[in-house]
All heavy atoms as TSV, in Angstrom:
chain	resi	resn	atom	element	x	y	z
A	1	MET	N	N	124.099	79.233	103.578
A	1	MET	CA	C	123.043	80.240	103.327
A	1	MET	C	C	123.376	81.471	104.225
A	1	MET	O	O	123.860	81.302	105.348
A	1	MET	CB	C	121.708	79.700	103.728
A	1	MET	CG	C	121.139	78.731	102.699
A	1	MET	SD	S	119.495	78.160	103.035
A	1	MET	CE	C	119.905	76.642	103.923
A	2	LYS	N	N	123.111	82.639	103.676
A	2	LYS	CA	C	123.427	83.865	104.366
A	2	LYS	C	C	122.150	84.821	104.331
A	2	LYS	O	O	121.375	84.753	103.427
A	2	LYS	CB	C	124.558	84.560	103.665
A	2	LYS	CG	C	125.809	83.803	103.624
A	2	LYS	CD	C	126.901	84.601	102.866
A	2	LYS	CE	C	128.152	83.757	102.813
A	2	LYS	NZ	N	129.238	84.533	102.051
A	3	GLN	N	N	122.134	85.687	105.337
A	3	GLN	CA	C	121.122	86.656	105.412
A	3	GLN	C	C	121.134	87.464	104.090
A	3	GLN	O	O	122.185	87.761	103.569
A	3	GLN	CB	C	121.309	87.569	106.609
A	3	GLN	CG	C	120.200	88.464	106.935
A	3	GLN	CD	C	120.365	89.154	108.252
A	3	GLN	OE1	O	121.429	89.129	108.895
A	3	GLN	NE2	N	119.309	89.778	108.737
A	4	ASN	N	N	119.968	87.880	103.657
A	4	ASN	CA	C	119.782	88.708	102.388
A	4	ASN	C	C	119.983	87.895	101.123
A	4	ASN	O	O	119.927	88.467	100.095
A	4	ASN	CB	C	120.637	89.940	102.389
A	4	ASN	CG	C	120.234	90.902	103.536
A	4	ASN	OD1	O	119.106	91.026	103.826
A	4	ASN	ND2	N	121.239	91.469	104.099
A	5	GLN	N	N	120.186	86.565	101.226
A	5	GLN	CA	C	120.346	85.779	100.056
A	5	GLN	C	C	118.951	85.490	99.437
A	5	GLN	O	O	117.946	85.170	100.199
A	5	GLN	CB	C	120.992	84.435	100.443
A	5	GLN	CG	C	121.187	83.472	99.344
A	5	GLN	CD	C	121.934	82.177	99.789
A	5	GLN	OE1	O	122.509	82.200	100.838
A	5	GLN	NE2	N	121.810	81.150	98.964
A	6	GLU	N	N	118.848	85.536	98.185
A	6	GLU	CA	C	117.572	85.085	97.495
A	6	GLU	C	C	117.478	83.586	97.335
A	6	GLU	O	O	118.427	82.955	96.981
A	6	GLU	CB	C	117.448	85.796	96.103
A	6	GLU	CG	C	116.091	85.575	95.442
A	6	GLU	CD	C	115.984	86.399	94.139
A	6	GLU	OE1	O	116.371	87.516	94.136
A	6	GLU	OE2	O	115.522	85.769	93.191
A	7	ILE	N	N	116.334	83.039	97.610
A	7	ILE	CA	C	116.074	81.609	97.586
A	7	ILE	C	C	114.794	81.288	96.844
A	7	ILE	O	O	113.932	82.232	96.577
A	7	ILE	CB	C	116.033	80.937	99.015
A	7	ILE	CG1	C	115.014	81.588	99.915
A	7	ILE	CG2	C	117.390	81.141	99.659
A	7	ILE	CD1	C	113.689	80.838	100.006
A	8	THR	N	N	114.501	80.072	96.573
A	8	THR	CA	C	113.255	79.570	96.053
A	8	THR	C	C	112.697	78.590	97.060
A	8	THR	O	O	113.418	77.710	97.610
A	8	THR	CB	C	113.460	78.891	94.681
A	8	THR	OG1	O	114.074	79.771	93.817
A	8	THR	CG2	C	112.144	78.418	94.085
A	9	ILE	N	N	111.439	78.694	97.296
A	9	ILE	CA	C	110.734	77.768	98.209
A	9	ILE	C	C	110.305	76.497	97.498
A	9	ILE	O	O	109.706	76.639	96.352
A	9	ILE	CB	C	109.508	78.480	98.907
A	9	ILE	CG1	C	109.983	79.679	99.679
A	9	ILE	CG2	C	108.810	77.468	99.779
A	9	ILE	CD1	C	108.835	80.586	100.095
A	10	ILE	N	N	110.731	75.335	97.981
A	10	ILE	CA	C	110.476	74.078	97.311
A	10	ILE	C	C	109.632	73.177	98.204
A	10	ILE	O	O	109.560	73.345	99.385
A	10	ILE	CB	C	111.807	73.399	96.889
A	10	ILE	CG1	C	112.717	73.147	98.112
A	10	ILE	CG2	C	112.541	74.245	95.847
A	10	ILE	CD1	C	113.929	72.241	97.916
A	11	PRO	N	N	108.974	72.122	97.561
A	11	PRO	CA	C	108.113	71.222	98.364
A	11	PRO	C	C	108.931	70.434	99.378
A	11	PRO	O	O	110.101	70.119	99.169
A	11	PRO	CB	C	107.634	70.251	97.320
A	11	PRO	CG	C	107.911	70.877	95.950
A	11	PRO	CD	C	109.001	71.808	96.144
A	12	SER	N	N	108.248	70.157	100.575
A	12	SER	CA	C	108.768	69.304	101.599
A	12	SER	C	C	107.696	68.909	102.464
A	12	SER	O	O	106.613	69.518	102.519
A	12	SER	CB	C	109.934	70.019	102.404
A	12	SER	OG	O	109.337	70.944	103.303
A	13	ILE	N	N	107.859	67.776	103.206
A	13	ILE	CA	C	106.923	67.401	104.174
A	13	ILE	C	C	106.700	68.473	105.240
A	13	ILE	O	O	105.546	68.729	105.638
A	13	ILE	CB	C	107.300	65.959	104.764
A	13	ILE	CG1	C	107.223	64.977	103.659
A	13	ILE	CG2	C	106.402	65.626	105.908
A	13	ILE	CD1	C	107.816	63.594	104.071
A	14	ALA	N	N	107.776	69.007	105.749
A	14	ALA	CA	C	107.715	70.030	106.753
A	14	ALA	C	C	106.898	71.217	106.302
A	14	ALA	O	O	106.048	71.774	107.054
A	14	ALA	CB	C	109.129	70.464	107.178
A	15	LEU	N	N	107.054	71.663	105.022
A	15	LEU	CA	C	106.217	72.753	104.527
A	15	LEU	C	C	104.718	72.351	104.434
A	15	LEU	O	O	103.853	73.176	104.775
A	15	LEU	CB	C	106.704	73.182	103.153
A	15	LEU	CG	C	106.188	74.516	102.612
A	15	LEU	CD1	C	106.759	75.674	103.424
A	15	LEU	CD2	C	106.486	74.706	101.164
A	16	GLN	N	N	104.458	71.146	104.031
A	16	GLN	CA	C	103.130	70.610	103.996
A	16	GLN	C	C	102.468	70.631	105.300
A	16	GLN	O	O	101.327	70.993	105.499
A	16	GLN	CB	C	103.153	69.215	103.303
A	16	GLN	CG	C	101.813	68.629	103.141
A	16	GLN	CD	C	101.808	67.274	102.571
A	16	GLN	OE1	O	102.864	66.794	102.079
A	16	GLN	NE2	N	100.723	66.538	102.526
A	17	GLU	N	N	103.258	70.232	106.344
A	17	GLU	CA	C	102.731	70.193	107.701
A	17	GLU	C	C	102.373	71.539	108.288
A	17	GLU	O	O	101.460	71.681	109.008
A	17	GLU	CB	C	103.719	69.474	108.621
A	17	GLU	CG	C	103.846	67.969	108.427
A	17	GLU	CD	C	104.948	67.378	109.254
A	17	GLU	OE1	O	105.767	68.093	109.824
A	17	GLU	OE2	O	105.065	66.087	109.249
A	18	LEU	N	N	103.092	72.589	107.712
A	18	LEU	CA	C	102.709	73.971	108.078
A	18	LEU	C	C	101.556	74.501	107.251
A	18	LEU	O	O	101.246	75.677	107.458
A	18	LEU	CB	C	104.021	74.836	107.940
A	18	LEU	CG	C	105.141	74.586	108.878
A	18	LEU	CD1	C	106.380	75.379	108.484
A	18	LEU	CD2	C	104.733	74.842	110.346
A	19	ARG	N	N	101.144	73.722	106.307
A	19	ARG	CA	C	100.049	74.091	105.369
A	19	ARG	C	C	100.479	75.424	104.536
A	19	ARG	O	O	99.629	76.235	104.364
A	19	ARG	CB	C	98.748	74.333	106.158
A	19	ARG	CG	C	98.285	73.046	106.792
A	19	ARG	CD	C	96.987	73.221	107.483
A	19	ARG	NE	N	96.545	71.943	108.001
A	19	ARG	CZ	C	95.781	71.830	108.975
A	19	ARG	NH1	N	95.208	72.930	109.595
A	19	ARG	NH2	N	95.458	70.623	109.423
A	20	LEU	N	N	101.679	75.352	104.105
A	20	LEU	CA	C	102.201	76.438	103.279
A	20	LEU	C	C	102.576	76.080	101.873
A	20	LEU	O	O	103.413	76.702	101.251
A	20	LEU	CB	C	103.413	77.096	103.980
A	20	LEU	CG	C	103.078	77.805	105.341
A	20	LEU	CD1	C	104.340	78.369	105.945
A	20	LEU	CD2	C	102.127	78.932	105.087
A	21	ASN	N	N	101.878	75.006	101.399
A	21	ASN	CA	C	102.213	74.556	99.974
A	21	ASN	C	C	102.014	75.644	98.936
A	21	ASN	O	O	102.590	75.509	97.856
A	21	ASN	CB	C	101.432	73.289	99.644
A	21	ASN	CG	C	102.017	72.015	100.290
A	21	ASN	OD1	O	103.163	72.057	100.716
A	21	ASN	ND2	N	101.279	71.015	100.358
A	22	ASP	N	N	101.172	76.573	99.216
A	22	ASP	CA	C	100.904	77.639	98.301
A	22	ASP	C	C	102.136	78.524	98.018
A	22	ASP	O	O	102.142	79.268	97.067
A	22	ASP	CB	C	99.664	78.561	98.679
A	22	ASP	CG	C	98.373	77.834	98.564
A	22	ASP	OD1	O	98.266	76.852	97.850
A	22	ASP	OD2	O	97.412	78.364	99.230
A	23	LEU	N	N	103.066	78.399	98.929
A	23	LEU	CA	C	104.359	79.166	98.667
A	23	LEU	C	C	105.389	78.493	97.843
A	23	LEU	O	O	106.433	79.112	97.461
A	23	LEU	CB	C	104.941	79.441	100.052
A	23	LEU	CG	C	104.120	80.438	100.969
A	23	LEU	CD1	C	104.838	80.575	102.363
A	23	LEU	CD2	C	103.882	81.685	100.350
A	24	ILE	N	N	105.099	77.282	97.437
A	24	ILE	CA	C	106.060	76.492	96.614
A	24	ILE	C	C	106.260	77.267	95.268
A	24	ILE	O	O	105.366	77.704	94.634
A	24	ILE	CB	C	105.524	75.020	96.312
A	24	ILE	CG1	C	105.514	74.267	97.650
A	24	ILE	CG2	C	106.404	74.346	95.247
A	24	ILE	CD1	C	104.799	72.957	97.512
A	25	GLY	N	N	107.535	77.486	94.932
A	25	GLY	CA	C	107.921	78.120	93.732
A	25	GLY	C	C	108.123	79.577	93.944
A	25	GLY	O	O	108.749	80.293	93.017
A	26	ARG	N	N	107.747	80.118	95.050
A	26	ARG	CA	C	107.888	81.593	95.300
A	26	ARG	C	C	109.387	81.879	95.550
A	26	ARG	O	O	110.104	81.086	96.187
A	26	ARG	CB	C	107.031	82.048	96.491
A	26	ARG	CG	C	105.531	81.955	96.237
A	26	ARG	CD	C	104.955	83.107	95.445
A	26	ARG	NE	N	105.337	84.362	95.957
A	26	ARG	CZ	C	104.548	85.127	96.743
A	26	ARG	NH1	N	103.383	84.698	97.159
A	26	ARG	NH2	N	104.872	86.385	97.116
A	27	LYS	N	N	109.784	83.080	95.212
A	27	LYS	CA	C	111.171	83.614	95.561
A	27	LYS	C	C	111.021	84.371	96.817
A	27	LYS	O	O	109.971	85.034	97.079
A	27	LYS	CB	C	111.709	84.493	94.432
A	27	LYS	CG	C	111.759	83.847	93.049
A	27	LYS	CD	C	113.014	82.983	93.057
A	27	LYS	CE	C	113.212	82.455	91.604
A	27	LYS	NZ	N	114.219	81.467	91.523
A	28	ALA	N	N	112.055	84.390	97.608
A	28	ALA	CA	C	112.109	85.098	98.907
A	28	ALA	C	C	113.507	85.433	99.219
A	28	ALA	O	O	114.457	84.897	98.642
A	28	ALA	CB	C	111.464	84.209	100.018
A	29	VAL	N	N	113.685	86.304	100.222
A	29	VAL	CA	C	115.036	86.771	100.674
A	29	VAL	C	C	115.120	86.277	102.197
A	29	VAL	O	O	114.190	86.433	102.964
A	29	VAL	CB	C	115.160	88.253	100.602
A	29	VAL	CG1	C	116.466	88.674	101.260
A	29	VAL	CG2	C	115.064	88.679	99.201
A	30	LEU	N	N	116.234	85.616	102.499
A	30	LEU	CA	C	116.450	85.197	103.874
A	30	LEU	C	C	116.616	86.377	104.776
A	30	LEU	O	O	117.417	87.283	104.583
A	30	LEU	CB	C	117.726	84.304	103.955
A	30	LEU	CG	C	117.739	82.983	103.091
A	30	LEU	CD1	C	119.041	82.393	103.150
A	30	LEU	CD2	C	116.585	82.129	103.483
A	31	VAL	N	N	115.823	86.366	105.912
A	31	VAL	CA	C	115.810	87.492	106.850
A	31	VAL	C	C	116.548	87.126	108.096
A	31	VAL	O	O	117.447	87.775	108.548
A	31	VAL	CB	C	114.340	87.929	107.128
A	31	VAL	CG1	C	114.350	88.988	108.171
A	31	VAL	CG2	C	113.686	88.355	105.855
A	32	GLU	N	N	116.144	85.953	108.695
A	32	GLU	CA	C	116.671	85.586	110.054
A	32	GLU	C	C	116.674	84.097	110.188
A	32	GLU	O	O	115.696	83.476	110.014
A	32	GLU	CB	C	115.908	86.251	111.163
A	32	GLU	CG	C	116.445	85.975	112.558
A	32	GLU	CD	C	115.553	86.636	113.643
A	32	GLU	OE1	O	114.746	87.481	113.263
A	32	GLU	OE2	O	115.767	86.228	114.806
A	33	GLU	N	N	117.869	83.544	110.542
A	33	GLU	CA	C	117.978	82.088	110.753
A	33	GLU	C	C	117.308	81.736	112.133
A	33	GLU	O	O	117.426	82.444	113.074
A	33	GLU	CB	C	119.463	81.774	110.785
A	33	GLU	CG	C	119.702	80.262	110.702
A	33	GLU	CD	C	121.206	80.010	110.509
A	33	GLU	OE1	O	122.040	80.835	110.868
A	33	GLU	OE2	O	121.478	78.949	110.069
A	34	ASP	N	N	116.625	80.634	112.140
A	34	ASP	CA	C	115.928	80.111	113.344
A	34	ASP	C	C	116.404	78.687	113.549
A	34	ASP	O	O	115.957	77.821	112.821
A	34	ASP	CB	C	114.439	80.193	113.190
A	34	ASP	CG	C	113.670	79.911	114.459
A	34	ASP	OD1	O	114.302	79.325	115.405
A	34	ASP	OD2	O	112.494	80.247	114.515
A	35	LEU	N	N	117.274	78.448	114.481
A	35	LEU	CA	C	117.854	77.116	114.716
A	35	LEU	C	C	117.451	76.515	116.032
A	35	LEU	O	O	118.103	75.645	116.510
A	35	LEU	CB	C	119.375	77.191	114.682
A	35	LEU	CG	C	119.949	77.635	113.299
A	35	LEU	CD1	C	121.466	77.741	113.363
A	35	LEU	CD2	C	119.529	76.679	112.188
A	36	LEU	N	N	116.244	76.812	116.506
A	36	LEU	CA	C	115.695	76.128	117.651
A	36	LEU	C	C	115.500	74.688	117.200
A	36	LEU	O	O	115.080	74.410	116.071
A	36	LEU	CB	C	114.423	76.752	118.138
A	36	LEU	CG	C	114.504	78.213	118.586
A	36	LEU	CD1	C	113.150	78.826	118.878
A	36	LEU	CD2	C	115.377	78.292	119.794
A	37	PRO	N	N	115.654	73.717	118.171
A	37	PRO	CA	C	115.607	72.349	117.832
A	37	PRO	C	C	114.272	71.931	117.090
A	37	PRO	O	O	114.326	71.136	116.159
A	37	PRO	CB	C	115.614	71.609	119.107
A	37	PRO	CG	C	116.424	72.553	120.028
A	37	PRO	CD	C	116.113	73.916	119.568
A	38	LYS	N	N	113.180	72.567	117.448
A	38	LYS	CA	C	111.904	72.224	116.783
A	38	LYS	C	C	111.671	73.008	115.414
A	38	LYS	O	O	110.854	72.677	114.660
A	38	LYS	CB	C	110.690	72.592	117.713
A	38	LYS	CG	C	110.484	71.576	118.813
A	38	LYS	CD	C	109.265	71.908	119.492
A	38	LYS	CE	C	108.618	70.717	120.197
A	38	LYS	NZ	N	107.373	71.044	120.877
A	39	HIS	N	N	112.464	74.022	115.232
A	39	HIS	CA	C	112.161	74.916	114.137
A	39	HIS	C	C	113.414	75.227	113.350
A	39	HIS	O	O	113.886	76.368	113.295
A	39	HIS	CB	C	111.627	76.276	114.654
A	39	HIS	CG	C	110.419	76.095	115.416
A	39	HIS	ND1	N	109.241	75.845	114.967
A	39	HIS	CD2	C	110.257	76.155	116.859
A	39	HIS	CE1	C	108.308	75.749	115.937
A	39	HIS	NE2	N	108.949	75.944	117.043
A	40	LEU	N	N	114.043	74.247	112.644
A	40	LEU	CA	C	115.202	74.499	111.844
A	40	LEU	C	C	114.816	75.161	110.581
A	40	LEU	O	O	114.151	74.500	109.780
A	40	LEU	CB	C	115.970	73.197	111.590
A	40	LEU	CG	C	116.563	72.573	112.813
A	40	LEU	CD1	C	117.192	71.199	112.451
A	40	LEU	CD2	C	117.650	73.410	113.478
A	41	GLY	N	N	115.120	76.400	110.371
A	41	GLY	CA	C	114.750	77.064	109.075
A	41	GLY	C	C	115.108	78.513	109.156
A	41	GLY	O	O	115.932	78.928	109.949
A	42	TRP	N	N	114.447	79.239	108.301
A	42	TRP	CA	C	114.675	80.719	108.176
A	42	TRP	C	C	113.372	81.413	108.091
A	42	TRP	O	O	112.416	80.995	107.524
A	42	TRP	CB	C	115.412	80.993	106.894
A	42	TRP	CG	C	116.902	80.754	106.913
A	42	TRP	CD1	C	117.525	79.532	106.818
A	42	TRP	CD2	C	117.881	81.733	107.062
A	42	TRP	NE1	N	118.799	79.668	106.802
A	42	TRP	CE2	C	119.172	80.949	106.959
A	42	TRP	CE3	C	117.901	83.067	107.283
A	42	TRP	CZ2	C	120.355	81.653	107.157
A	42	TRP	CZ3	C	119.181	83.645	107.371
A	42	TRP	CH2	C	120.368	83.015	107.365
A	43	TRP	N	N	113.391	82.647	108.627
A	43	TRP	CA	C	112.317	83.601	108.344
A	43	TRP	C	C	112.633	84.269	107.109
A	43	TRP	O	O	113.875	84.658	106.848
A	43	TRP	CB	C	112.204	84.633	109.489
A	43	TRP	CG	C	111.514	84.013	110.687
A	43	TRP	CD1	C	112.117	83.440	111.748
A	43	TRP	CD2	C	110.138	83.980	110.956
A	43	TRP	NE1	N	111.244	82.968	112.574
A	43	TRP	CE2	C	109.907	83.318	112.136
A	43	TRP	CE3	C	109.033	84.363	110.190
A	43	TRP	CZ2	C	108.712	83.032	112.661
A	43	TRP	CZ3	C	107.737	84.074	110.725
A	43	TRP	CH2	C	107.587	83.454	111.925
A	44	VAL	N	N	111.702	84.285	106.149
A	44	VAL	CA	C	112.041	84.801	104.822
A	44	VAL	C	C	111.041	85.945	104.494
A	44	VAL	O	O	109.926	86.007	105.054
A	44	VAL	CB	C	111.899	83.778	103.734
A	44	VAL	CG1	C	112.849	82.608	103.996
A	44	VAL	CG2	C	110.526	83.283	103.446
A	45	SER	N	N	111.434	86.877	103.640
A	45	SER	CA	C	110.574	87.883	103.122
A	45	SER	C	C	110.270	87.554	101.698
A	45	SER	O	O	111.154	87.530	100.848
A	45	SER	CB	C	111.299	89.286	103.277
A	45	SER	OG	O	110.477	90.305	102.767
A	46	LEU	N	N	108.950	87.405	101.377
A	46	LEU	CA	C	108.599	87.079	99.991
A	46	LEU	C	C	108.838	88.225	99.071
A	46	LEU	O	O	108.732	89.404	99.386
A	46	LEU	CB	C	107.072	86.788	99.991
A	46	LEU	CG	C	106.628	85.579	100.857
A	46	LEU	CD1	C	105.067	85.421	100.768
A	46	LEU	CD2	C	107.254	84.303	100.340
A	47	ILE	N	N	109.264	87.815	97.850
A	47	ILE	CA	C	109.448	88.855	96.798
A	47	ILE	C	C	108.112	88.829	95.997
A	47	ILE	O	O	107.568	87.827	95.683
A	47	ILE	CB	C	110.589	88.369	95.859
A	47	ILE	CG1	C	111.952	88.364	96.695
A	47	ILE	CG2	C	110.667	89.275	94.671
A	47	ILE	CD1	C	113.113	87.850	95.950
A	48	GLY	N	N	107.611	90.030	95.732
A	48	GLY	CA	C	106.385	90.167	94.979
A	48	GLY	C	C	105.182	90.251	96.000
A	48	GLY	O	O	105.298	90.941	97.028
A	49	GLU	N	N	104.092	89.650	95.624
A	49	GLU	CA	C	102.903	89.806	96.475
A	49	GLU	C	C	102.972	89.121	97.796
A	49	GLU	O	O	103.626	88.092	97.913
A	49	GLU	CB	C	101.683	89.161	95.693
A	49	GLU	CG	C	101.354	89.922	94.438
A	49	GLU	CD	C	100.132	89.290	93.712
A	49	GLU	OE1	O	99.312	88.657	94.447
A	49	GLU	OE2	O	99.989	89.472	92.492
A	50	ASP	N	N	102.284	89.685	98.802
A	50	ASP	CA	C	102.191	89.069	100.073
A	50	ASP	C	C	101.419	87.803	99.955
A	50	ASP	O	O	100.680	87.542	98.981
A	50	ASP	CB	C	101.483	90.003	101.108
A	50	ASP	CG	C	102.233	91.247	101.404
A	50	ASP	OD1	O	103.387	91.307	100.963
A	50	ASP	OD2	O	101.641	92.097	102.078
A	51	TYR	N	N	101.456	86.902	100.983
A	51	TYR	CA	C	100.636	85.746	101.122
A	51	TYR	C	C	99.799	85.828	102.367
A	51	TYR	O	O	100.323	85.952	103.398
A	51	TYR	CB	C	101.518	84.489	101.064
A	51	TYR	CG	C	100.696	83.197	101.253
A	51	TYR	CD1	C	99.853	82.740	100.263
A	51	TYR	CD2	C	100.850	82.449	102.411
A	51	TYR	CE1	C	99.149	81.628	100.439
A	51	TYR	CE2	C	100.129	81.258	102.613
A	51	TYR	CZ	C	99.289	80.874	101.624
A	51	TYR	OH	O	98.491	79.687	101.762
A	52	LEU	N	N	98.518	85.751	102.173
A	52	LEU	CA	C	97.533	85.965	103.313
A	52	LEU	C	C	97.787	87.185	104.110
A	52	LEU	O	O	97.665	87.231	105.329
A	52	LEU	CB	C	97.593	84.693	104.232
A	52	LEU	CG	C	97.176	83.321	103.586
A	52	LEU	CD1	C	97.387	82.192	104.635
A	52	LEU	CD2	C	95.833	83.400	103.052
A	53	GLY	N	N	98.240	88.208	103.398
A	53	GLY	CA	C	98.361	89.523	103.950
A	53	GLY	C	C	99.755	89.671	104.759
A	53	GLY	O	O	99.915	90.694	105.422
A	54	GLU	N	N	100.562	88.713	104.625
A	54	GLU	CA	C	101.890	88.749	105.310
A	54	GLU	C	C	102.996	88.624	104.319
A	54	GLU	O	O	102.883	87.864	103.332
A	54	GLU	CB	C	101.987	87.626	106.302
A	54	GLU	CG	C	100.981	87.612	107.475
A	54	GLU	CD	C	101.198	88.854	108.418
A	54	GLU	OE1	O	102.316	89.302	108.562
A	54	GLU	OE2	O	100.239	89.212	109.075
A	55	ARG	N	N	104.058	89.318	104.557
A	55	ARG	CA	C	105.258	89.235	103.689
A	55	ARG	C	C	106.275	88.309	104.247
A	55	ARG	O	O	106.930	87.574	103.511
A	55	ARG	CB	C	105.880	90.611	103.568
A	55	ARG	CG	C	107.122	90.569	102.651
A	55	ARG	CD	C	107.474	91.830	101.998
A	55	ARG	NE	N	106.491	92.499	101.253
A	55	ARG	CZ	C	106.115	92.259	99.989
A	55	ARG	NH1	N	106.801	91.247	99.339
A	55	ARG	NH2	N	105.164	92.884	99.374
A	56	GLU	N	N	106.451	88.225	105.637
A	56	GLU	CA	C	107.417	87.343	106.244
A	56	GLU	C	C	106.817	85.965	106.704
A	56	GLU	O	O	105.764	86.008	107.338
A	56	GLU	CB	C	108.122	88.069	107.350
A	56	GLU	CG	C	109.073	89.140	106.868
A	56	GLU	CD	C	109.929	89.751	107.986
A	56	GLU	OE1	O	109.967	89.198	109.132
A	56	GLU	OE2	O	110.671	90.645	107.678
A	57	TRP	N	N	107.491	84.932	106.391
A	57	TRP	CA	C	107.028	83.604	106.781
A	57	TRP	C	C	108.248	82.755	107.238
A	57	TRP	O	O	109.391	82.914	106.752
A	57	TRP	CB	C	106.415	82.868	105.590
A	57	TRP	CG	C	105.104	83.555	105.214
A	57	TRP	CD1	C	104.890	84.582	104.425
A	57	TRP	CD2	C	103.831	83.141	105.735
A	57	TRP	NE1	N	103.563	84.859	104.365
A	57	TRP	CE2	C	102.839	84.052	105.179
A	57	TRP	CE3	C	103.372	82.214	106.671
A	57	TRP	CZ2	C	101.567	83.970	105.472
A	57	TRP	CZ3	C	102.056	82.116	106.972
A	57	TRP	CH2	C	101.180	82.998	106.444
A	58	PHE	N	N	107.995	81.841	108.134
A	58	PHE	CA	C	109.009	80.805	108.547
A	58	PHE	C	C	108.951	79.697	107.555
A	58	PHE	O	O	107.926	79.106	107.262
A	58	PHE	CB	C	108.749	80.250	109.882
A	58	PHE	CG	C	109.655	79.159	110.243
A	58	PHE	CD1	C	110.909	79.399	110.729
A	58	PHE	CD2	C	109.315	77.827	110.108
A	58	PHE	CE1	C	111.868	78.446	110.982
A	58	PHE	CE2	C	110.191	76.829	110.373
A	58	PHE	CZ	C	111.479	77.076	110.811
A	59	ILE	N	N	110.132	79.340	106.931
A	59	ILE	CA	C	110.223	78.315	105.990
A	59	ILE	C	C	111.289	77.290	106.493
A	59	ILE	O	O	112.441	77.660	106.835
A	59	ILE	CB	C	110.741	78.875	104.577
A	59	ILE	CG1	C	109.755	79.920	104.064
A	59	ILE	CG2	C	110.817	77.753	103.593
A	59	ILE	CD1	C	108.307	79.421	103.849
A	60	PRO	N	N	110.890	76.039	106.589
A	60	PRO	CA	C	111.864	74.974	107.036
A	60	PRO	C	C	113.055	74.846	106.119
A	60	PRO	O	O	112.911	75.065	104.934
A	60	PRO	CB	C	111.007	73.676	107.031
A	60	PRO	CG	C	109.542	74.138	106.972
A	60	PRO	CD	C	109.636	75.478	106.284
A	61	LEU	N	N	114.159	74.459	106.693
A	61	LEU	CA	C	115.367	74.248	105.823
A	61	LEU	C	C	115.141	73.394	104.676
A	61	LEU	O	O	115.704	73.570	103.577
A	61	LEU	CB	C	116.548	73.700	106.759
A	61	LEU	CG	C	117.309	74.681	107.548
A	61	LEU	CD1	C	118.318	73.886	108.415
A	61	LEU	CD2	C	117.904	75.773	106.799
A	62	SER	N	N	114.337	72.340	104.862
A	62	SER	CA	C	114.084	71.327	103.783
A	62	SER	C	C	113.317	71.949	102.603
A	62	SER	O	O	113.131	71.291	101.529
A	62	SER	CB	C	113.401	70.147	104.324
A	62	SER	OG	O	112.189	70.517	105.004
A	63	SER	N	N	112.758	73.126	102.776
A	63	SER	CA	C	111.991	73.782	101.711
A	63	SER	C	C	112.724	74.976	101.114
A	63	SER	O	O	112.142	75.780	100.370
A	63	SER	CB	C	110.680	74.243	102.244
A	63	SER	OG	O	109.850	73.143	102.573
A	64	ILE	N	N	114.038	75.009	101.371
A	64	ILE	CA	C	114.841	76.211	100.847
A	64	ILE	C	C	115.800	75.731	99.801
A	64	ILE	O	O	116.560	74.778	100.082
A	64	ILE	CB	C	115.525	76.962	101.936
A	64	ILE	CG1	C	114.514	77.623	102.937
A	64	ILE	CG2	C	116.495	77.995	101.458
A	64	ILE	CD1	C	115.125	78.233	104.102
A	65	SER	N	N	115.716	76.287	98.582
A	65	SER	CA	C	116.690	75.993	97.539
A	65	SER	C	C	117.416	77.206	97.214
A	65	SER	O	O	116.841	78.239	96.970
A	65	SER	CB	C	115.953	75.443	96.305
A	65	SER	OG	O	116.816	75.278	95.262
A	66	GLU	N	N	118.763	77.110	97.164
A	66	GLU	CA	C	119.551	78.314	96.940
A	66	GLU	C	C	119.571	78.719	95.491
A	66	GLU	O	O	119.625	78.133	94.579
A	66	GLU	CB	C	121.011	78.042	97.385
A	66	GLU	CG	C	121.037	77.911	98.906
A	66	GLU	CD	C	122.447	77.695	99.419
A	66	GLU	OE1	O	123.278	78.499	99.135
A	66	GLU	OE2	O	122.670	76.699	100.062
């Protein structure tokens, strides 16, 4: 995965734990990789409408489909 790559958000337990299931199926662009041991994933910028007034969200690796 590379910065500026378009991805699709898919279901995962990690996404469910973050209570972000409403983002499933949304398209986004990878902004910044976050590889801290507790937070393996990417900050993404949603394509289209914001979610809860925000465009950028942390998405776990297990919820990213290329």
